[in-house]
C-alpha positions, 0 to 999 in steps of 0.5 A, a space after each residue: 359793774 356799771 349800773 343800768 339807769 335807762 330803764 324803769 323797774 318795779 318791786 313786788 313785795 309778798 309778806 307771807 305767814 312764815 316768809 317775806 319775798 321781794 321780786 324786782 321786775 322790768 315792764 315786760 314782767 321779767 324777774 330781775 332778782 328775787 330774795 326771800 327771808 324767813 321768820 319763826 312765829 311765836 306761840 306763847 300759849 294755846 291758840 296764840 300766834 304772835 310776832 314782833 313787828 320789827 321782824 317783818 320790818 327787818 325782813 323787808 328792808 334786808 330783802 329789798 336791799 339784797 334784791 337791789 344789790 343782786 341786780 345791775 340797776 340803779 336804785 333811782 330806777 325803781 319807780 314804785 312798789 306794792 305789797 301783797 300781804 297775809 290778811 287779818 294780822 293786826 298791829 296796834 300802834 301808839 301816837 308815835 307809830 310804835 307798836 303797843 304790843 306784838 302783832 296778833 298773827 292771822 292764825 291766832 284764835 284767842 278771840 273765840 269768846 269775842 267772836 261768839 259775842 259778835 255773832 250773838 249781837 248781829 244777825 249773821 245774814 246782815 254780817 254776810 250781806 255787809 262784809 261778805 264774810 259768811 261766818 264770824 271767826 276769831 281770826 277776824 280783826 274785829 274779834 281781835 280788837 274786841 279781845 284787846 279791849 276786854 283783856 288788855 285795856 291798858 294797851 287798848 287805851 294807849 293804841 292810836 291806830 289799829 293797823 293791818 300788816 300792810 298798813 304798818 309797813 306802808 306807815 314805816 315806809 311813807 309816814 302815812 296811815 292808810 289802808 285798803 278795801 281788799 285787806 279790810 274785807 275780812 276785818 268784819 267792819 268794812 261795808 264792801 258794797 259801799 266801800 265804807 266803814 261799817 259803823 255799827 260794828 265799829 260802835 260795838 267793838 268800841 272803835 272810831 274811824 279815826 283809829 283806822 287808816 285812811 281807806 283807799 282802794 287797792 292799786 292807788 298811789 299812797 305817795 313817795 317813800 319818806 326819807 327814812 323809808 328810802 334810806 331803810 330800803 336803800 332806795 330814793 324818795 323818787 320811788 312811789 308806794 302803791 296800796 296793795 291787797 290780800 295775797 290771794 287777790 294780788 296773786 290772781 292779778 299776777 296770774 292775769 286773772 283780772 276779768 269777770 269769768 276768769 278763775 284762779 286756782 292755787 293748789 298749795 297746802 290748801 286749795 285757794 280759788 278766786 273768781 273775779 266779779 264786776 259787783 259783789 255776789 252773795 250766796 243765799 246759803 252763805 257757803 262762800 265769802 265775797 271779797 274786794 278784789 286787788 283791782 279798783 271796783 272789782 270783787 271776787 268770790 274766794 272759796 277754798 279747801 283746807 287740805 289739798 297739796 297738804 294731803 299729798 304731802 301727808 301721804 308722802 311723809 307717811 308712806 314714801 320715806 325711803 323714796 323721799 330720802 333717795 330723791 333728795 340725795 339725787 337732787 330729784 323731787 319726790 313728788 315727781 316719783 309719786 306722780 310718775 307712778 300715779 300716771 300709770 294708774 287708770 283714771 278713776 283709780 280703779 274705784 278708790 275714792 278719797 275725801 281729803 279732809 285731813 283738817 276739816 272741810 271749808 267750802 262749799 260745806 263748812 264742817 271743821 269736824 270732817 275727816 279724810 276717808 279712803 274708800 273702796 280699797 282692795 287687794 289690787 290697789 297700790 300706793 300709786 292708786 292712793 296717790 292718784 286718788 288724792 290728786 283726783 280728790 282735789 280736782 273733785 273739790 275744785 269742781 264742787 266749788 266751781 259748780 257752786 259758783 256757776 250755780 250762783 249765775 257766775 260764769 267760769 270761762 277760763 281757769 288759770 292754775 298757780 301754786 306748787 300743784 301747777 308744777 305737775 302736768 298730770 295734776 293739771 290734766 286731771 283737773 282739766 279732764 274732771 272740769 272739762 275745761 282748759 287749764 292755763 298754766 302761767 310762767 311765773 311761780 311768784 304770782 303774788 310778787 309779780 302781781 304787786 309789781 304789776 299794780 305798781 306799774 299801773 298806778 305809777 302810770 307806766 301802763 294805762 290799765 291793768 289789762 294793758 299791764 297783764 298783756 305785757 307782764 303775764 305770760 302763759 307757759 302751757 294750756 292743757 285741754 280736757 280730754 274726752 276718753 275718761 269723761 265717764 270714769 270721772 263722772 262716776 268718780 265725782 258722783 261717788 265723791 259727793 255721795 260719800 261726803 253726804 253719807 258720812 257727814 252725820 258721822 263726822 258731826 
């Protein structure tokens, strides 16, 4: 088949926790090809989560090559690419760019003692006002680096650069050591207001600025692929590398969330919420983190809940085994069967209220000890009631966080829904009714890949601005308007949801 060379295309790369995706897009945002590569994390001990860096690299190279092969384009037509990446995964390298140890994945919690040391040395309010992080968690790179210094001094001494995963892949592709503000927000050593390194934290963990990549903003041109990088991907040195950002904020860009007042809610296993801001905004009670956005000179609040779709999956696995088997054998989605039954249940679930905290609570109450609760069950309640009550509980969690955001003086004008939960019109309608705000469903399910491609299209000059790119590349599939018939039922359900947590919180602790 003849290759198409009269068009320009952009690659969006999404490096997730257990898989890597690569999407190829045209300037109208249509997906030409998509490939996914999975990898298995290593857990060599309690709280330890690692992966060989070459596994990320090999997944990237094979996925890009497959996407180009699937499509009918000439490799020279790929104008640029950008990377959406998991945050906090750390890869130290030596002077030749070779890793000095396996990657410490963001999930790794080995640095609990180092987190305590940092928390003891610094005032937590100073940490929050400087970095945007309301707590010191062992997952943050500052804690990981301090752990290496204290427990692996030989590796610390041999390390030339401490890179995040996006930094490492960009180095392999371009030969340049760069990093960007979005990924570094949760490093614990970036001053997000001034977009500069926080020297006090670097001094404490024994790090110099020279041991980090050159700091850029997201969406800036890094440079062309090196000859080696181009050959590895099956592209040419005409393709430009563009700095990306953290997956949540890049996914927000791919959903069209680039202006203040716009909110993205992603209901996957967890509930991720991103609120776009023009300037950093801090909560006096430190209930919500503030990050640099995937766009220049923009920021975002990132409240999130530990369990959302995960709660529904748990209920499916425990109480819908037979239906799941039948659905899978018939090529159906078992969730469709569950929500079909839940649709017949009266809003408010006939008084059944759920706290979905199967693995603790995060925003707006940080409480790892919190647990799930099913309250108000009677003999008349069925499995369908429990399903609907779980759907409603996630909508209540979303409302609680957005109420917090609006309480900080940040307007919530528009909500765009992504993630697996956006496939359910019932769930979207429940959210619209609970929030009494329209819920916008975007067409693309791979918003992180699309967002990365969009950033590359802007940085390489195809579009004059992110707004121009969004108008062309992001499409709306549907808008669900809030209804008025069930306002009273949801007001009562939400009030009960709030009261239930407040009364049980002392018991959790």
